[in-house]
Structures are given as C-alpha cells and as structure tokens.
C-alpha positions as CSV (number, residue, x, y, z in Angstrom):
1,M,-11.6,-19.7,-11.2
2,M,-9.7,-16.4,-11.0
3,T,-6.8,-15.2,-9.0
4,R,-6.8,-12.4,-6.6
5,P,-4.5,-10.9,-3.9
6,A,-3.9,-12.9,-0.8
7,A,-5.2,-11.3,2.4
8,R,-3.0,-11.6,5.4
9,F,-4.4,-9.8,8.4
10,D,-1.8,-10.2,11.1
11,E,-0.7,-6.8,12.4
12,D,2.7,-6.3,10.9
13,A,1.7,-7.5,7.5
14,M,-1.3,-5.1,7.5
15,I,0.9,-2.2,8.4
16,L,3.6,-3.0,5.8
17,R,1.0,-3.7,3.1
18,T,-0.9,-0.4,3.8
19,L,2.2,1.8,4.1
20,T,3.8,0.5,0.9
21,T,0.9,1.1,-1.4
22,L,-0.1,4.4,0.3
23,S,3.4,5.6,-0.2
24,L,2.8,5.4,-4.0
25,C,-0.4,7.4,-3.5
26,L,1.6,10.0,-1.5
27,F,3.9,10.5,-4.4
28,A,0.9,10.9,-6.8
29,A,-0.5,13.5,-4.4
30,T,2.7,15.5,-4.2
31,A,3.3,15.2,-7.9
32,N,0.0,16.8,-8.7
33,A,-0.4,19.1,-5.7
34,Q,-1.5,22.7,-6.2
35,S,-0.9,25.5,-3.8
36,G,-3.9,27.2,-2.4
37,P,-6.4,27.2,0.5
38,I,-6.5,24.0,2.6
39,P,-9.9,22.4,2.7
40,A,-11.6,22.7,6.1
41,D,-11.6,19.0,6.7
42,C,-7.8,18.9,6.1
43,Q,-7.0,21.5,8.8
44,P,-4.9,20.0,11.7
45,G,-7.0,18.7,14.6
46,P,-8.8,15.8,16.1
47,H,-11.5,15.8,13.4
48,L,-9.4,13.5,11.2
49,R,-11.3,10.3,11.7
50,F,-11.3,6.7,10.7
51,P,-14.1,6.3,8.2
52,V,-15.4,2.8,8.9
53,P,-16.8,1.5,12.2
54,A,-14.6,-1.1,13.8
55,A,-17.4,-3.7,13.8
56,L,-17.8,-3.4,10.0
57,M,-14.0,-3.4,9.4
58,H,-13.9,-6.6,11.4
59,E,-16.6,-8.0,9.0
60,A,-14.4,-7.0,6.1
61,H,-11.4,-8.8,7.6
62,T,-13.5,-11.9,8.2
63,L,-14.7,-11.8,4.6
64,A,-11.1,-11.4,3.3
65,S,-9.8,-14.1,5.5
66,L,-12.5,-16.5,4.2
67,L,-11.5,-15.7,0.7
68,S,-7.8,-16.3,1.5
69,P,-6.1,-19.6,0.7
70,A,-7.3,-22.3,3.0
71,K,-5.0,-23.6,5.7
72,A,-3.4,-26.9,4.9
73,P,-5.6,-29.8,6.2
74,D,-4.3,-32.9,8.1
75,P,-1.0,-33.9,6.5
76,D,-2.1,-37.5,6.7
77,S,-5.0,-36.9,4.3
78,N,-5.1,-39.3,1.4
79,N,-5.5,-36.4,-1.0
80,P,-4.2,-33.1,0.5
81,A,-4.8,-31.0,-2.6
82,Q,-8.5,-32.1,-2.8
83,A,-8.9,-31.5,1.0
84,I,-7.6,-28.0,0.6
85,R,-10.0,-27.3,-2.3
86,E,-12.9,-28.5,-0.2
87,V,-11.9,-26.4,2.8
88,Y,-11.5,-23.4,0.6
89,R,-14.9,-24.0,-1.1
90,D,-16.5,-24.2,2.3
91,Q,-14.9,-20.9,3.4
92,Q,-16.1,-19.1,0.3
93,N,-19.7,-20.5,0.7
94,L,-19.7,-19.2,4.3
95,A,-18.4,-15.7,3.1
96,L,-21.1,-15.5,0.5
97,M,-23.8,-16.4,3.0
98,K,-22.6,-13.7,5.4
99,L,-22.8,-11.1,2.6
100,Q,-26.3,-12.1,1.6
101,L,-27.5,-11.7,5.2
102,M,-26.2,-8.1,5.5
103,P,-28.3,-5.0,4.9
104,P,-27.3,-3.3,1.6
105,E,-25.4,-0.4,3.1
106,Q,-23.4,-2.7,5.4
107,R,-22.7,-5.1,2.6
108,D,-21.2,-2.4,0.4
109,I,-19.1,-1.0,3.2
110,V,-17.7,-4.5,3.9
111,L,-17.1,-5.3,0.2
112,L,-15.3,-2.0,-0.4
113,S,-13.2,-2.3,2.7
114,A,-12.3,-5.9,1.9
115,L,-11.4,-4.9,-1.6
116,Y,-9.3,-2.1,-0.3
117,D,-7.3,-4.6,1.7
118,Y,-6.8,-6.8,-1.3
119,T,-5.2,-3.9,-3.2
120,M,-2.6,-3.4,-0.4
121,P,0.4,-5.6,-1.5
122,P,3.3,-6.4,0.8
123,N,5.7,-5.0,-1.8
124,P,5.5,-2.1,-4.3
125,W,4.1,-4.6,-6.8
126,P,1.3,-7.0,-5.9
127,V,3.2,-10.3,-5.8
128,T,0.7,-12.0,-3.5
129,M,-2.0,-11.9,-6.2
130,L,0.2,-14.3,-8.2
131,A,-0.6,-17.3,-6.1
132,T,-4.2,-17.3,-5.0
133,E,-7.6,-18.2,-6.5
134,V,-11.1,-17.1,-5.7
135,D,-14.6,-18.0,-6.9
136,D,-16.1,-15.9,-9.7
137,R,-19.2,-15.2,-7.6
138,F,-17.2,-12.8,-5.5
139,L,-15.9,-11.0,-8.6
140,E,-19.6,-10.2,-9.4
141,Q,-20.2,-9.0,-5.8
142,F,-17.3,-6.6,-5.8
143,L,-18.1,-5.2,-9.2
144,D,-21.8,-4.7,-8.3
145,S,-20.7,-2.8,-5.2
146,L,-18.4,-0.6,-7.2
147,N,-21.1,0.2,-9.7
148,R,-23.8,0.8,-7.1
149,R,-21.5,3.3,-5.4
150,D,-20.5,5.3,-8.5
151,L,-17.0,3.9,-8.7
152,S,-17.3,2.6,-12.2
153,D,-14.4,4.8,-13.2
154,H,-12.2,2.7,-11.0
155,S,-13.8,-0.7,-11.6
156,G,-11.7,-1.3,-14.7
157,T,-8.5,-1.0,-12.8
158,I,-9.9,-3.1,-10.0
159,L,-11.2,-5.7,-12.5
160,V,-7.6,-6.1,-13.8
161,A,-6.5,-6.6,-10.3
162,L,-9.0,-9.3,-9.7
163,V,-8.5,-11.4,-12.8
164,A,-4.8,-10.9,-13.5
165,F,-2.6,-13.9,-13.5
166,S,-5.3,-16.5,-13.8
167,A,-4.4,-20.1,-13.1
168,D,-4.8,-21.1,-16.7
169,A,-2.7,-18.2,-18.1
170,E,-0.3,-19.1,-20.9
171,G,3.3,-19.2,-20.0
172,S,5.4,-16.1,-20.6
173,S,9.1,-15.5,-20.8
174,N,8.6,-12.4,-18.6
175,G,8.1,-14.2,-15.4
176,P,6.8,-17.4,-13.6
177,A,3.8,-18.6,-15.5
178,T,1.9,-21.3,-13.6
179,V,0.4,-21.0,-10.1
180,A,2.9,-23.6,-8.9
181,E,5.8,-21.7,-10.3
182,R,4.6,-18.4,-8.9
183,K,4.2,-19.9,-5.4
184,R,7.8,-21.3,-5.7
185,Y,9.0,-17.9,-6.8
186,L,7.3,-16.2,-3.9
187,A,8.9,-18.7,-1.6
188,G,12.3,-18.0,-2.9
189,E,12.7,-21.4,-4.5
190,L,13.3,-20.4,-8.1
191,A,16.9,-19.9,-9.1
192,T,16.1,-16.9,-11.4
193,K,14.2,-13.8,-10.8
194,P,11.5,-12.4,-13.2
195,S,12.9,-10.2,-15.9
196,P,13.3,-6.5,-15.4
197,G,10.5,-6.1,-18.0
198,F,8.1,-8.1,-15.8
199,L,9.0,-6.2,-12.7
200,K,8.5,-2.8,-14.5
201,A,5.1,-3.9,-15.8
202,M,4.1,-5.0,-12.3
203,D,5.3,-1.7,-10.8
204,E,3.3,0.3,-13.4
205,F,0.2,-1.8,-12.8
206,N,0.4,-1.4,-9.1
207,Y,0.9,2.4,-9.4
208,R,-2.4,2.5,-11.3
209,L,-4.1,0.3,-8.7
210,S,-2.7,2.4,-5.8
211,T,-4.3,5.6,-7.2
212,A,-7.7,3.9,-7.3
213,A,-7.5,2.1,-4.0
214,P,-8.0,5.1,-1.7
215,M,-11.3,6.0,-3.3
216,L,-12.7,2.7,-2.0
217,M,-12.3,3.8,1.7
218,V,-13.4,7.4,0.9
219,K,-16.6,6.0,-0.6
220,A,-17.0,3.6,2.4
221,G,-16.7,6.6,4.7
222,E,-19.4,8.5,2.7
223,I,-21.8,5.6,3.1
224,V,-21.2,5.6,6.9
225,A,-21.7,9.3,7.1
226,A,-25.0,9.0,5.2
227,N,-26.3,6.4,7.8
228,P,-26.6,7.9,11.3
229,D,-26.6,4.6,13.0
230,L,-23.3,3.7,11.4
231,A,-21.8,7.1,11.8
232,K,-22.1,7.0,15.6
233,Q,-19.4,4.3,15.7
234,R,-16.6,6.3,14.0
235,E,-13.3,6.4,15.9
236,T,-10.7,9.1,16.0
237,V,-7.1,8.4,15.0
238,A,-5.6,11.8,15.4
239,G,-2.7,11.8,18.0
240,T,-3.0,8.1,18.7
241,V,-2.5,5.0,16.6
242,E,-3.9,1.9,18.1
243,S,-3.5,-0.6,15.2
244,G,-2.3,-1.0,11.7
245,I,-5.8,-0.2,10.4
246,Y,-5.8,3.2,12.1
247,A,-2.2,3.8,11.0
248,G,-3.2,3.1,7.4
249,W,-6.1,5.5,7.5
250,A,-4.1,8.2,9.2
251,L,-1.6,8.1,6.4
252,T,-4.5,8.2,3.9
253,E,-5.7,11.4,5.4
254,I,-2.2,12.8,5.4
255,I,-1.8,11.9,1.7
256,R,-5.2,13.3,0.8
257,C,-4.6,16.6,2.5
258,A,-0.9,17.2,2.3
259,G,-0.8,19.0,-1.0
260,D,2.4,20.9,-1.6
261,W,4.3,20.5,1.7
262,Q,7.0,22.9,0.8
263,A,4.6,25.8,0.1
264,R,2.8,25.6,3.5
265,A,3.9,26.6,7.0
266,D,4.1,23.8,9.6
267,Q,1.0,25.1,11.4
268,A,-1.0,24.6,8.2
269,N,0.3,21.2,7.5
270,P,-1.9,18.1,8.2
271,F,1.2,16.4,9.5
272,A,1.4,18.8,12.4
273,D,-0.7,16.9,14.9
274,M,0.0,13.4,13.6
275,P,2.3,11.0,15.4
276,P,5.9,11.7,14.3
277,N,6.5,8.0,13.5
278,L,3.7,8.1,10.9
279,R,5.4,11.0,9.2
280,D,8.7,9.2,9.2
281,L,7.2,6.1,7.8
282,A,5.6,7.9,4.9
283,L,8.8,9.7,4.0
284,I,10.8,6.5,4.0
285,Q,8.3,4.5,2.0
286,V,8.2,7.3,-0.6
287,Y,11.9,7.0,-0.9
288,K,11.7,3.3,-1.3
289,S,9.2,3.5,-4.1
290,E,11.2,6.0,-6.0
291,A,14.6,4.3,-5.5
292,A,13.0,1.1,-6.8
293,K,12.5,2.9,-10.2
294,G,15.9,4.3,-10.7
295,G,18.0,4.4,-7.6
296,I,18.8,7.4,-5.4
297,A,19.0,9.6,-8.6
298,Q,15.3,8.9,-9.3
299,Y,14.4,10.0,-5.8
300,I,16.5,13.2,-6.0
301,R,15.0,14.1,-9.4
302,S,11.4,13.4,-8.4
303,R,9.2,16.0,-6.7
304,A,9.5,13.9,-3.5
305,G,13.2,14.7,-3.6
306,A,12.4,18.1,-2.1
307,M,12.0,16.3,1.2
308,A,15.4,14.7,1.2
309,P,16.7,16.7,4.3
310,E,13.7,15.7,6.3
311,L,14.0,12.1,5.0
312,Y,17.6,12.0,6.2
313,Q,16.5,13.0,9.7
314,A,13.8,10.3,9.7
315,M,16.4,7.7,8.7
316,Q,18.6,8.8,11.5
317,R,15.7,8.5,14.0
318,W,15.1,4.9,12.8
319,N,18.8,3.9,12.9
320,L,18.8,3.3,9.1
321,V,22.6,3.9,8.9
322,E,23.4,2.6,5.4
323,P,20.5,4.3,3.6
324,A,21.1,7.5,5.4
325,A,24.8,7.5,4.4
326,Q,23.9,6.9,0.8
327,L,21.4,9.7,0.8
328,T,23.8,12.1,2.4
329,A,26.4,11.3,-0.3
330,A,23.9,12.2,-3.0
331,M,22.7,15.4,-1.2
332,Q,26.3,16.6,-0.8
333,L,26.7,16.7,-4.6
334,L,24.0,19.4,-4.9
335,G,25.7,21.8,-2.5
336,Q,24.2,24.2,0.1
337,P,21.5,25.1,0.6
338,Y,19.9,21.9,-0.7
339,P,17.6,22.9,-3.7
340,T,14.0,22.2,-2.9
341,D,12.8,23.5,-6.2
342,Q,12.5,20.5,-8.5
343,T,13.8,22.3,-11.7
344,A,16.8,23.6,-9.9
345,R,17.5,20.3,-8.2
346,I,17.4,18.4,-11.5
347,A,19.7,20.9,-13.1
348,A,22.2,20.7,-10.2
349,W,22.0,16.9,-10.3
350,D,22.5,16.6,-14.0
351,G,25.6,18.8,-13.7
352,S,27.1,16.8,-10.9
353,N,29.3,13.7,-10.8
354,G,26.3,11.7,-9.5
355,A,24.5,11.9,-12.9
356,A,26.8,9.3,-14.4
357,D,27.7,7.4,-11.2
358,P,26.1,3.9,-11.4
359,V,26.0,3.8,-7.6
360,F,23.3,6.4,-7.6
361,N,21.5,5.3,-10.7
362,E,21.2,1.6,-10.0
363,D,17.6,0.4,-9.4
364,M,17.1,-0.5,-5.7
365,H,14.4,-3.0,-6.2
366,P,12.4,-3.9,-3.0
367,L,13.8,-7.5,-3.2
368,D,17.3,-6.0,-3.0
369,L,16.4,-3.6,-0.2
370,E,14.7,-6.2,2.0
371,P,17.9,-7.9,3.3
372,R,19.5,-4.6,4.1
373,W,17.0,-3.1,6.5
374,D,13.3,-3.9,5.8
375,R,13.3,-6.7,8.4
376,D,14.6,-4.6,11.2
377,F,12.4,-1.7,10.0
378,A,9.3,-3.9,10.3
379,Q,10.3,-4.8,13.8
380,Q,10.7,-1.1,14.7
381,I,7.3,-0.4,13.3
382,Q,5.8,-2.9,15.7
383,E,7.7,-1.5,18.6
384,R,6.8,2.1,18.0
385,L,3.1,1.5,17.1
386,N,2.6,-1.0,19.9
387,P,4.9,0.1,22.8
388,Q,5.2,-2.4,25.6
389,P,4.3,-1.1,29.1
C-alpha cells in the first residue's frame, strides 16, 4: 500500500487547495518571465476557456472521491478498522472498474484531471498526503497515463508525490513518522510541531510538484481539443466564475499568460477582463507563499514584491487589516516612489532598518497565518464567488 494526497471536493476546500498551489506557480511564472509579444491565446477576451468538459471533470471527481479515505462505518461495528478497510477496498474496486470501461481518451483525461486535483494541497505544503493510503493498481494507471501522453518528464515528480510518506516508513526526527501520528498531527493533537527542517523540505517538495501540476490540465485540454466530440463541451470562464473548478482554471490561464506584469500595459494584460476577485486572490496567495519562506522581507525582495502596492489595495478590499498594516510598514521603509525594479528594491531594503528587524524577517508559516485571517478569508471567497441573490 502507498500513500497519496487526500481528495476533498467540497467547494471551499477545492478553491483553497487550487489557489494555494497555483500561487506557487504564479511566482514561478513571474520569476522566469520574459518581456515580448504576447501569444495570441493569451490576449484578453472570452477565448480563455476551461479545458475539460464538465462531464469528464465530474468523472475525475468521482474517481478521486472513491480513492479518498472511506467514511467511518457504523460505530457499533465489532471491528471498525477492518470495516473501514473493507469499505475502502470496495471503493477502489469500483473506481478501477469505471476506468476500465472508459474509452482511452476519456480515461486519460479523467486520470490526469484527478491527479491534478491530488496535487492541490490545502496548504503550501501537501500535508493531506501524510495520512492517506491507496492501492498500487492506481499508481500504475496514473503513471501509464503520464507516459502515454508524453509527460514522462513530470512523472518522476508525480511519482514522488504518490509514494511519499508510505505507511511503513521508518520513523524520523524531522516530523511525525507513523500514519497514526501524522493523522494526530493534522488534527492538531500533537503537542509539538514538525521541525523547521521538515517544513522546509515539504515546502521545497511542493514547489517542485506545483510546477509540474499545471501541465496535467494543459495536456488534458490538448486531448479534448484533438477529439471533436469532447471539444464541443468546453465551457467559457472569462468574466464569470461559477465554481471553484472554473476559478482554478481561470487562475491557471492568468499564471500561464501573465509574464512580466510590470512591462505590459493594462490593455495587454490577461488580467484585464478577469473578475477582480480572482486577481486579488492570486496576489494575496503569492504574498502568503513568499512570507512563509522568510517573512515580509522575503516577499519584498522577491520578484513578486514589485506588486506590493497592488497587493496592499487587494488587502484593503478584502478587509485584511493586520496584514495590510504590516505590508505598509515595510513599504514605507523603501521611500517614494516604491521601487518596482527588483535590484533597486533589494538594495533599498538592505539599506533600511527593516533588513535587521526580526518583525519583518520572521517566517510567517501558513499554520501561523491561519488563525489571523485565513478562516475569514475562506468565508469571503465563498461569498464573492457564490453571491446570494
């Protein structure tokens, strides 16, 4: 048996999972962006489309749900642990049967889409993969699909994601070792947190995973486009976000196309016709991922730090009072106008009082950020993406 990420497909978990990992990809895109002509399919407009038909995405969610931990059986069962294993085995058998009945193109789309969901953690490191198990048969299915679709360059990283933290792994001083301990840790029942070394290793691993994950949906979209019967079912997402799935893909398109934001006029920016709330979410999530690696100072020094003034406005719109105040204090140390050039910004920061101030340099790990504003933020995501009549 091997472990793999848990799949939770309620709406708010989907949105948070997708936004968090995609924010890491956004930083990767901005860090390597090159100025130049914008590809035709990245021009603003309603042509930005969700790549996988809704019916097939539903199949992917069904598959992922079947591979998720089984719900607890009757508490009066004589052997609850055995009952859970039996229910889980039945779920996996049903999922395998569904896959075997699908046409090859449909099966690959479903597998790639489900695998994409598995790579979307609820935090900037994949904690949910620490506490779940899955049958080896599905590992073979996923890897076969990756190889059939010319994704072998990414299958190594995905393979690590699928087999990491196996149930029989030897104990380690870096973090909770056994499945039982990991579940207790995730539930907040352990008195101690994993060591900083463990958290750093998880962050680095998830960064590698996040750079590979978007290719899964890009490839799934290519399969759809090559099959006219499937391509007819594509849905537009530009201008309207109807679900967490659409929100996630809209952000993927933004990330893929954005390039060097600062070098392009608004009218040539893929953000221009996207819902403002999505832009805000992307900016805030990038800030979170950077601050988790070295505090506000890390964000200021990163390429993403060029967007600090726009980030501040986004925080104000979302009523994130404390983070906005902290960001303002850091920005004021750099003077006016705010330096958008990274080299100039780093030089200004290193020459300021903030360079040695622990307030700005302390890691803001997601576990530390969550009590401050993530819970309210998640509620606001729901309210803005799903307004009540």
